[in-house]
C-alpha positions in Angstrom: 25.5 86.0 18.3 26.6 88.7 20.8 29.0 86.2 22.4 30.4 85.3 19.0 30.8 88.9 18.0 32.6 89.7 21.3 35.0 86.7 20.8 35.7 88.0 17.3 36.5 91.5 18.5 38.7 90.0 21.2 40.5 87.8 18.7 41.0 90.8 16.4 42.5 92.8 19.2 44.8 89.9 20.1 45.9 89.6 16.4 46.6 93.4 16.0 48.5 93.6 19.4 50.6 90.6 18.5 51.6 92.0 15.2 52.5 95.4 16.6 54.5 93.8 19.4 56.4 91.5 17.1 57.1 94.4 14.7 58.5 96.8 17.4 60.6 94.0 19.0 62.1 93.1 15.6 62.9 96.7 14.8 64.7 97.2 18.1 66.6 93.9 17.6 67.8 95.2 14.2 68.8 98.5 15.7 70.9 96.8 18.3 72.6 94.6 15.8 73.3 97.3 13.2 76.8 98.0 14.4 77.9 94.3 14.4 80.1 93.2 11.6 78.2 91.1 9.1 79.3 87.7 8.0 79.3 86.6 4.4 75.8 85.9 3.1 74.5 83.2 0.9 72.7 84.3 -2.3 69.4 83.4 -0.7 70.1 85.6 2.3 71.3 88.4 0.0 68.0 88.3 -1.8 66.1 88.4 1.5 68.2 91.4 2.7 66.8 93.4 -0.2 63.5 93.5 1.6 60.0 93.5 0.2 57.3 90.9 -0.3 57.7 88.0 -2.7 56.1 88.3 -6.1 53.8 85.3 -6.1 52.8 83.7 -9.4 49.5 81.8 -9.5 47.7 79.7 -12.2 44.1 80.6 -11.1 43.2 81.2 -14.8 45.2 78.2 -16.1 48.1 80.5 -17.1 50.9 81.9 -15.0 50.3 85.4 -13.8 51.0 87.6 -10.8 48.8 87.1 -7.8 48.2 90.9 -7.8 47.0 90.9 -11.4 44.7 87.9 -11.5 41.0 88.9 -11.2 40.2 86.1 -8.8 40.0 86.1 -4.9 42.9 83.6 -4.3 45.1 82.9 -1.3 48.5 81.4 -2.2 50.7 79.5 0.1 54.3 79.3 -0.9 56.6 76.4 0.1 57.9 78.4 3.1 54.4 79.3 4.3 53.3 75.7 4.2 56.4 74.5 6.1 55.8 77.1 8.9 52.4 75.6 9.7 53.8 72.1 10.7 50.7 70.3 9.6 50.4 67.0 7.9 47.5 68.0 5.6 45.5 71.0 4.3 43.4 71.3 7.5 46.2 73.3 9.0 46.0 76.0 6.4 42.4 77.0 6.7 43.0 79.5 9.5 44.9 81.7 7.0 42.2 81.8 4.4 39.1 84.1 4.9 35.7 82.5 4.9 37.1 79.0 4.5 36.5 75.9 6.7 38.6 72.7 6.2 37.9 69.9 8.5 37.1 66.2 8.3 33.9 64.2 7.6 32.9 62.8 10.9 34.2 59.2 11.4 36.5 59.4 8.4 39.9 60.7 7.4 38.2 62.6 4.6 38.0 66.3 3.8 35.1 68.5 4.5 35.8 71.9 2.8 33.5 74.9 3.0 34.0 78.1 1.0 31.5 80.9 0.9 28.5 78.9 1.9 29.2 75.7 -0.1 30.6 72.5 1.4 30.5 68.7 1.3 30.2 67.0 4.7 29.1 63.6 3.5 31.1 60.4 2.8 28.5 59.0 0.3 30.6 57.6 -2.5 28.4 58.8 -5.4 28.4 62.4 -4.1 30.7 64.8 -5.8 32.3 67.6 -3.7 31.3 71.2 -3.9 34.9 72.4 -3.7 37.3 70.8 -6.2 40.8 69.7 -5.1 43.1 69.6 -8.1 46.7 68.3 -7.8 48.9 69.1 -10.8 45.8 69.5 -13.0 44.3 66.2 -11.9 41.0 66.4 -10.1 40.5 64.3 -6.9 36.9 63.3 -7.4 36.0 62.2 -3.8 36.6 63.6 -0.4 38.2 60.4 0.9 41.7 61.2 -0.3 41.6 65.0 -0.4 43.5 65.3 2.9 46.8 64.8 1.1 50.3 65.0 2.4 52.0 68.5 2.2 55.6 67.6 1.7 57.4 68.6 -1.5 54.7 71.1 -2.5 55.7 74.2 -4.5 52.5 76.1 -4.0 48.8 75.8 -2.9 46.2 78.2 -4.3 42.8 78.5 -2.6 40.4 80.0 -5.2 37.2 81.3 -3.6 33.9 81.4 -5.4 32.6 79.5 -8.4 35.2 78.5 -11.0 32.9 76.8 -13.5 34.6 77.9 -16.7 38.2 77.0 -16.5 38.0 74.3 -13.8 34.6 72.9 -14.6 31.9 71.1 -12.6 31.9 70.7 -8.8 33.5 74.1 -8.2 30.5 76.0 -6.9 32.4 76.9 -3.7 35.9 77.2 -5.2 39.1 75.3 -5.9 42.1 74.1 -3.9 44.8 74.0 -6.6 48.0 72.2 -5.6 51.2 72.4 -7.5 53.9 69.9 -6.5 57.6 70.4 -7.1 59.1 69.6 -10.5 62.4 68.0 -11.2 65.2 70.3 -12.1 68.7 69.9 -13.6 70.8 70.2 -10.4 71.7 67.4 -8.1 70.2 67.9 -4.7 67.7 66.8 -2.1 66.6 67.1 1.5 65.7 64.9 4.5 63.7 65.7 7.6 63.0 63.8 10.8 60.4 65.0 13.3 58.9 63.9 16.6 55.9 65.5 18.3 53.2 64.9 20.8 51.1 61.7 20.8 54.2 59.7 19.9 54.1 61.1 16.4 57.0 60.3 14.0 57.5 62.0 10.6 60.2 61.1 8.2 60.5 62.9 4.8 63.0 62.8 2.0 63.3 64.1 -1.5 66.1 63.8 -4.1 66.6 65.4 -7.4 68.9 63.7 -10.0 69.8 65.1 -13.4 70.5 62.2 -15.7 71.6 64.5 -18.6 71.0 68.0 -19.9 67.5 67.0 -21.0 66.4 64.4 -18.5 65.9 64.8 -14.8 64.2 62.7 -12.0 62.7 63.7 -8.7 61.5 61.5 -5.9 59.7 62.6 -2.7 58.4 60.3 0.1 56.8 60.6 3.5 56.4 58.2 6.4 53.9 59.3 9.2 53.1 57.3 12.4 51.1 58.5 15.4 49.3 57.0 18.4 46.4 59.5 18.2 45.1 61.9 20.8 42.0 60.0 21.9 42.1 57.5 24.8 40.0 54.4 25.0 38.6 54.5 28.5 35.8 52.0 28.1 36.3 48.2 28.5 36.3 46.8 25.0 35.1 43.2 25.6 31.4 43.5 25.2 28.6 40.9 24.5 31.2 38.1 24.1 32.4 39.7 20.9 36.1 38.9 20.1 38.2 41.9 20.9 41.0 43.2 23.1 41.4 45.1 26.2 42.3 48.7 25.3 41.5 50.7 28.4 43.6 53.8 28.5 45.5 53.2 25.3 45.7 56.0 22.7 43.7 55.6 19.6 42.9 57.4 16.3 46.5 57.7 15.1 47.8 57.9 11.5 50.0 55.4 9.8 50.9 56.0 6.1 53.5 56.0 3.5 53.2 58.4 0.5 55.5 58.9 -2.4 55.7 60.7 -5.7 58.2 60.1 -8.5 58.6 62.4 -11.5 60.6 62.0 -14.7 61.1 65.2 -16.8 62.3 65.3 -20.4 63.1 68.6 -22.1 64.5 67.7 -25.5 64.4 71.4 -26.4 63.5 74.7 -24.8 60.1 74.6 -26.4 59.2 71.0 -25.3 58.5 69.8 -21.8 57.2 66.3 -21.0 56.8 64.9 -17.5 55.7 61.5 -16.2 54.5 61.2 -12.6 53.7 58.2 -10.4 51.9 58.5 -7.1 51.6 56.0 -4.3 49.8 56.0 -0.9 49.5 53.2 1.6 47.4 54.4 4.5 46.9 52.1 7.5 45.5 54.5 10.1 43.4 53.5 13.0 39.7 53.5 12.5 38.8 57.1 13.4 37.2 57.2 16.8 34.0 59.1 17.5 32.7 61.0 20.5 29.2 60.1 21.8 27.3 63.4 22.1 23.8 62.0 22.0 21.3 64.4 23.4 18.9 63.4 26.2 15.9 61.6 24.9 17.6 60.1 21.8 17.5 56.2 21.7 21.1 55.7 22.8 20.5 57.9 25.9 17.3 56.0 26.7 18.9 52.5 26.5 21.9 53.6 28.7 24.5 55.2 26.5 24.2 59.0 27.1 26.4 61.6 25.5 29.2 63.4 27.2 27.0 66.4 28.0 25.1 64.1 30.3 28.1 62.1 31.7 30.6 65.0 31.9 33.2 62.9 30.3 36.1 64.4 28.4 35.7 64.4 24.6 39.1 62.8 24.3 38.0 59.8 26.4 36.0 57.6 24.2 35.2 54.0 23.3 35.1 51.9 20.2 34.3 48.3 19.4 37.6 46.7 18.4 37.3 43.2 16.8 38.9 41.1 14.1 37.2 40.3 10.9 36.2 41.6 7.5 33.0 42.3 5.4 32.3 38.6 5.2 33.0 37.6 8.8 30.1 36.3 10.9 30.1 39.0 13.6 32.7 41.7 13.0 33.8 43.8 10.0 37.4 44.2 11.3 37.6 47.5 13.2 40.8 46.3 14.7 42.5 46.4 11.3 41.9 50.2 10.9 41.2 52.1 7.8 43.1 50.9 4.8 43.4 53.1 1.7 45.7 52.3 -1.3 46.2 54.9 -4.0 48.1 54.4 -7.2 48.2 57.0 -9.9 50.1 57.7 -13.2 50.0 61.0 -14.9 51.5 62.5 -18.1 51.9 66.2 -18.8 53.3 67.5 -22.1 53.7 71.2 -23.1 54.9 72.5 -26.5 55.6 76.1 -27.1 55.2 77.9 -30.5 55.6 81.4 -31.7 51.9 82.1 -31.3 51.3 80.3 -28.0 51.6 76.9 -26.2 49.7 73.6 -26.2 49.4 71.7 -22.9 48.1 68.2 -22.6 47.5 66.5 -19.3 46.3 63.0 -18.8 46.1 60.6 -15.9 44.7 57.5 -14.2 44.2 57.0 -10.5 42.9 54.0 -8.6 41.8 54.2 -5.0 41.0 51.1 -3.0 39.4 51.6 0.5 38.5 49.2 3.3 37.0 51.3 6.0 35.6 49.4 9.1 34.3 51.8 11.7 32.4 52.1 15.0 30.5 55.4 14.7 29.1 55.6 18.3 31.9 56.5 20.7 30.9 53.5 22.7 32.3 50.0 23.1 28.9 48.2 23.0 28.7 47.1 19.4 25.8 49.5 18.7 26.6 50.5 15.1 29.6 48.9 13.5 30.1 48.7 9.7 32.6 48.6 6.9 32.6 50.1 3.5 34.9 48.5 0.9 35.2 50.2 -2.5 37.3 50.6 -5.6 37.3 53.8 -7.5 39.1 54.4 -10.8 39.5 57.9 -12.4 40.9 58.7 -15.8 41.0 62.0 -17.6 42.7 63.9 -20.4 42.7 67.6 -21.0 44.2 69.6 -23.9 44.4 73.4 -24.0 45.9 76.1 -26.1 47.0 79.5 -24.6 48.1 82.4 -26.7 49.0 86.1 -26.7 48.1 86.9 -30.3 48.9 90.6 -29.7 49.6 93.0 -27.0 45.8 93.5 -26.5 44.3 90.1 -26.9 45.0 86.7 -25.2 43.0 83.6 -24.7 42.9 80.0 -23.5 40.8 77.3 -25.1 40.6 73.6 -24.6 38.6 70.3 -24.2 38.5 67.7 -21.5 37.3 64.1 -21.0 36.8 62.9 -17.4 35.5 59.5 -16.3 35.3 57.3 -13.3 34.0 53.9 -12.2 33.0 52.8 -8.7 32.4 49.4 -7.2 31.3 49.4 -3.5 29.8 47.2 -0.9 28.9 47.8 2.7 28.3 45.5 5.7 26.5 47.1 8.8 25.8 45.5 12.2 23.0 47.5 13.7 23.6 46.3 17.2 21.3 48.9 18.9 18.4 46.9 17.5 18.9 44.2 20.2 17.6 46.7 22.7 14.4 46.9 20.6 13.8 43.2 20.7 16.0 41.9 17.7 18.3 39.2 19.1 20.0 38.7 15.6 21.3 42.3 15.4 24.9 41.2 16.2 25.0 38.2 13.9 22.9 39.1 10.9 24.2 42.4 9.4 22.7 44.5 6.6 24.4 44.2 3.2 24.4 46.7 0.3 26.2 47.3 -2.9 26.6 50.2 -5.4 28.0 50.5 -8.9 28.5 53.9 -10.6 30.0 55.1 -13.8 30.6 58.6 -15.1 31.6 59.8 -18.6 32.0 63.6 -18.8 33.0 65.8 -21.8 33.7 69.5 -21.8 34.9 72.3 -24.1 35.9 75.6 -22.6 37.6 78.9 -23.3 38.4 82.3 -21.9 39.6 85.4 -23.7 40.8 88.8 -22.5 40.8 92.0 -24.6 42.6 95.2 -23.5 40.2 98.0 -24.3 42.6 100.7 -23.2 46.0 100.7 -21.6 44.7 100.3 -18.0 41.4 98.4 -18.8 40.8 94.9 -20.0 37.6 92.9 -20.3 37.3 89.1 -20.2 34.7 86.5 -21.1 34.8 82.7 -20.5 32.4 79.9 -21.2 32.3 76.1 -20.7 29.9 73.5 -21.9 29.8 70.1 -20.1 27.9 67.0 -21.1 28.0 63.8 -19.1 26.3 60.5 -18.6 26.0 58.6 -15.4 24.8 55.0 -14.8 23.9 53.7 -11.4 22.9 50.4 -9.8 22.2 49.8 -6.1 21.3 46.8 -4.0 19.8 48.3 -0.9 20.5 47.2 2.7 19.1 43.7 3.2 19.9 41.3 6.0 22.6 38.7 5.1 20.2 35.8 6.0 17.8 37.1 3.3 20.5 37.6 0.7 21.5 34.0 1.3 18.1 32.9 0.2 18.8 34.5 -3.2 16.5 37.4 -2.8 18.1 40.9 -3.1 16.4 43.6 -5.2 18.4 45.8 -7.5 17.5 49.3 -8.7 19.3 50.6 -11.8 19.1 53.9 -13.7 21.0 56.1 -16.0 20.8 59.8 -16.7 22.4 62.5 -18.9 23.3 66.0 -17.6 24.5 69.0 -19.6 25.2 72.5 -18.4 26.8 75.7 -19.8 28.6 78.0 -17.4 29.9 81.6 -18.0 32.2 84.1 -16.6 32.7 87.7 -17.5 34.2 90.8 -16.0 36.8 93.5 -16.2 40.3 94.1 -14.9 41.3 97.8 -14.4 44.8 99.0 -13.4 43.7 102.2 -11.7 47.3 103.3 -11.1 50.6 101.6 -10.5 50.1 99.1 -7.7 46.3 99.4 -7.5 44.2 96.9 -9.5 40.4 96.7 -9.5 38.3 93.9 -10.9 34.7 92.8 -11.2 33.5 89.3 -12.0 30.3 87.6 -12.7 30.8 83.8 -12.6 28.7 80.7 -12.7 29.4 77.2 -11.3 27.5 74.0 -10.8 27.7 70.8 -8.8 26.9 67.8 -10.9 23.6 65.9 -10.5 23.7 62.3 -9.6 22.6 59.5 -7.4 22.6 58.5 -3.7 24.3 55.2 -2.9 22.2 54.9 0.3 19.0 54.5 -1.7 16.6 52.0 -0.2 13.8 52.1 -2.8 13.2 52.7 -6.5 12.1 56.2 -5.6 15.2 57.2 -3.8 17.4 55.6 -6.5 16.2 58.2 -9.0 18.7 61.0 -9.9 18.7 64.5 -8.5 19.5 67.5 -10.6 22.5 69.9 -10.7 23.1 72.5 -8.1 24.0 75.9 -9.5 25.7 79.1 -8.4 25.7 82.7 -9.6 28.4 84.9 -8.1 29.2 88.6 -8.2 32.5 89.7 -6.9 34.2 93.1 -6.7 37.8 93.3 -5.7 40.8 95.5 -5.2 44.4 94.3 -5.1 46.9 96.9 -4.0 50.7 97.1 -3.4 53.0 100.0 -2.6 55.9 101.0 -4.8 58.5 99.4 -2.6 56.5 96.2 -2.3 56.6 96.3 1.5 52.8 96.5 1.9 50.0 94.5 0.1 46.3 94.7 0.7 43.7 92.7 -1.2 40.0 93.2 -0.7 37.0 91.3 -2.1 33.3 91.7 -1.6 30.9 89.0 -3.0 27.4 87.9 -3.4 26.5 84.4 -4.4 23.1 82.9 -5.0 22.7 79.1 -5.0 19.8 77.3 -6.7 18.5 73.7 -6.6 20.5 72.9 -3.5 21.2 69.2 -3.1 20.1 68.2 0.4 19.6 64.9 2.3 16.6 64.1 4.4 15.7 61.0 6.4 12.1 60.1 5.4 9.7 57.3 6.3 8.9 54.6 3.7 7.4 51.2 3.4 10.1 48.5 3.0 9.4 46.8 -0.4 10.8 43.6 0.9 9.1 43.2 4.3 6.2 45.5 3.8 7.0 47.1 7.2 7.5 50.8 7.8 11.1 52.1 7.8 13.1 55.1 6.9 15.6 56.0 4.2 17.9 58.8 3.2 16.7 60.7 0.1 18.6 63.4 -1.8 16.5 66.1 -3.5 17.0 69.6 -4.9 15.4 71.2 -1.9 16.0 74.9 -1.9 17.8 78.2 -2.6 20.3 80.2 -0.6 22.3 83.4 -0.7 25.7 84.2 0.8 27.4 87.6 0.9 30.5 88.9 2.6 33.8 90.7 2.6 37.4 89.3 2.6 40.6 91.2 3.4 44.1 90.0 3.2 47.1 92.0 4.3 50.8 91.4 3.9 53.7 93.5 5.0 57.5 93.5 5.2 58.2 96.6 7.2 61.9 95.9 7.8 64.4 93.4 6.5 63.7 89.9 7.8 60.2 90.6 9.1 57.1 89.5 7.3 53.6 90.1 8.7 50.2 88.9 7.4 46.5 89.2 8.4 43.2 88.0 7.1 39.6 89.0 7.9 36.6 87.2 6.6 33.0 88.1 7.3 30.0 86.4 5.7 26.2 86.1 6.0 24.4 83.1 4.7 20.7 82.2 4.7 18.2 79.9 2.9 15.8 81.7 0.6 13.8 78.6 0.3 14.3 75.2 1.9 11.6 72.5 2.3 12.5 69.1 3.9 11.1 66.6 6.3 12.4 68.0 9.7 10.7 65.6 12.1 10.5 62.4 10.0 6.7 62.4 9.7 6.8 62.1 5.9 5.7 65.7 5.3 8.1 68.5 4.0 8.3 71.5 6.3 9.6 75.0 5.8 13.2 74.7 6.9 14.5 78.1 5.7 15.1 79.2 9.3 18.0 76.7 9.5 21.7 77.7 9.1 23.8 76.6 6.2 26.6 74.1 6.9 30.2 75.1 7.4 29.6 78.9 7.2 31.3 80.7 10.2 30.3 84.4 10.3 33.9 85.4 11.2 37.3 84.1 10.3 40.3 86.1 11.5 44.0 85.3 11.2 47.5 86.7 11.5 51.0 85.5 11.0 54.4 86.9 11.8 57.8 85.6 10.8 61.2 87.2 11.6 64.6 86.1 10.4 67.6 87.4 12.3 70.6 88.7 10.4 73.2 86.0 9.6 76.0 85.5 12.2 78.9 83.1 12.4 76.7 80.5 14.1 73.9 80.9 11.6 70.5 82.6 12.0 67.1 82.1 13.7 63.6 82.2 12.2 60.9 83.0 14.7 57.3 82.5 13.5 53.9 82.8 15.2 50.3 82.6 14.0 46.9 83.2 15.6 43.5 82.6 14.0 39.9 82.8 15.2 36.8 81.1 13.7 33.3 81.7 15.0 30.7 78.9 15.5 29.1 77.2 12.5 26.6 74.5 11.8 28.0 71.2 10.6 24.8 69.2 9.8 21.9 70.1 7.6 19.2 70.0 10.3 21.3 71.9 12.9 20.9 69.3 15.6 22.1 70.1 19.1 25.7 69.2 20.0 26.7 69.1 16.3 28.0 72.7 15.8 31.6 73.4 14.9 32.6 75.4 18.0 34.3 78.8 17.9 38.0 78.8 18.8 41.1 80.9 18.8 44.2 79.0 17.9 47.8 80.1 18.5 50.9 78.4 17.1 54.6 79.3 17.2 58.0 78.0 16.1 61.7 78.8 16.4 64.2 77.5 13.9 68.0 77.5 13.7 69.8 77.3 10.4 73.5 77.2 9.8 75.1 79.9 7.7 74.9 77.8 4.5 71.3 76.7 5.3 72.3 73.1 5.0 71.1 72.1 8.4 68.0 73.2 10.2 66.4 72.4 13.6 62.9 73.6 14.5 60.9 73.5 17.8 57.2 74.2 17.4 53.9 74.2 19.2 50.3 74.1 17.9 47.1 75.0 19.7 49.1 76.6 22.5 46.0 77.8 24.3 44.8 74.2 24.5 41.4 74.9 23.0 39.0 72.0 23.2 36.5 72.3 20.3 34.3 70.2 18.1 35.0 70.3 14.4 32.5 67.9 12.7 29.5 65.9 13.6 26.6 63.7 12.4 23.2 63.3 14.0 21.4 60.0 13.1 17.7 60.5 13.0 16.8 60.5 16.7 19.2 57.6 17.5 22.5 59.2 18.4 25.1 61.9 17.6 28.8 61.1 16.8 31.3 63.9 16.6 35.0 64.6 16.2 37.2 67.0 18.1 40.4 68.8 17.0 43.8 67.9 18.5 44.7 69.4 21.9 47.9 71.3 22.5 51.0 69.7 21.0 54.7 70.3 20.7 57.3 68.9 18.3 60.9 69.1 17.0 62.1 68.6 13.5 65.6 68.3 12.1 66.4 68.8 8.4 69.2 68.7 6.0 69.5 69.9 2.4 72.3 68.9 0.0 
């Protein structure tokens, strides 16, 4: 703890020093150039020259309002802020949001997002996330596709704390609200081409076409290809299994095409109808893992020790690469990589009246995944499996928003949300051959799961202005849902072929009201204070990994009660902004997994299975500070500080696998770093005949955090300080732009996610090492 606090203080000093140095350098540069004759400026540059911070509009309460007025702790990323990060997905944004962790689920290209003590770190298909990701009002229901592409995004809002009234279930930690660009009625577009470390190619293009005064079309697409930053340093031809020699080759790269097409029809100023089609074709490598098995675990005992024992680099790894599929005799097809296909169609209609507006949003989304993986970081066919699934989501939401008078406004609505899931898994437990099972490489375990959800909700929130500076608000939501579940547990293929394969089925109904209340007080011009009590809940459900009738039973909802006090301040010239929030959250009926012993109902032999239960309570409290400044024309500074404390108030689970629950309240919660610190600086030089430069830099620090429930050794997300920078040239008309950038300039090596498998082995993932890139762009 002392080391972490020392690193946090050092990082804070580095951040403050960097900001002061950048500010003084920029002021001197402006003084030197004050006597130079200015060239003609574009309208955009003239707007920048007026100075001050941008007035950011957010939709954290389902209506458009100023960031400084909304009584929610929210960090908003504008298009320019997103572009300066040079990241392909939302993981690159987490360093600028206090008390937030965004990483990947170990072994998958899937999101693991933690906010204020709540997170989802599992890939289990029937689990619903604790932090909702919403894109254009459509909820992405599973973590598998939440690491979305960031091109052609208008704004991203990260709402911290439960949002159970306006955004509904599965928002106990918060919401990542994404708003993509809409079509407009001017012909234009842009194209970008980038190349960066690890042989990474990024090509992006967008075009906007007005067909008439009332009809406009927008298309945006991205192509991404990378070799990956891991190297396969272990011979791949093991046990006579078909494969290929891959020693020294890079692995773990991405390969995807994503696109979004929008058609906007505005027959009148009061009517707005937009149809959207989404496509993703992801063909990335199967994500490699790092073997960090502790001494004494099975893999270590049978000759596959972790890197702490061998001294190997975490970027040198192994994986079993072989051809096949879920039905193949010996291999599920890791050589094919992870294949994810997404198709979605969405319709949004808005009609304005004198008394308010009606918004209706509906959509359908289909995700098909084929995910063969080797989870061990070895090449010895120890644990190779695939999970093939098809998930369909469909929803419709209607809401009415109105300002009936100067003192009263409200939003009310209803929503239906549903999904179906059909999944099967094939797993070769090759490590069993070391325990005397010669069929481990030829007789895999099979399992299936079917899942259906129908969810209905009504909601509303009203605000009443008690006096000119003071308003109170109250919101409520009632959700009712039904879930049906069927699982065929893991059984050897040879046994399935005899016709014997048990099936456990169940259905359950869940219902939950959630409330939100508070006040918003404009103390004086530029100083707003708010207090909020809010509730949230994570839906109950089922565990697709159930192995018995007992573990196939449902677990209950997980709930949150949050208290938040905030101040949002801004000076009269809008050159300095400071937002402060203090919070306390109590979580009840926490959903937690535990590996427990059981008697196999098929063989009668002792075994183990993963059970999910409502195992405890926890509390989290902390402080968040966000600062923004525009001290001189062209210079923008930002800083964030997050501090939080989290602890279990009650937690009983089977720690040692002996079948008896133990007091586990001494363990740390998952994805909860005590400190998160960040700073950004961006300076744009005055325009000259040759154009202008934009210099940007960012630094952020994150302290160590636990990434697995039982806090196993060598699974912690390691503390790190990341530094990035870029320099961009634009021509005077801003038609052309060339940027050179670097990420992780200190070349920090740090673990970001992990899984520890019941005394057998650990597999982990590391963040990318230092990288550099160049991007050229053109707007027209």
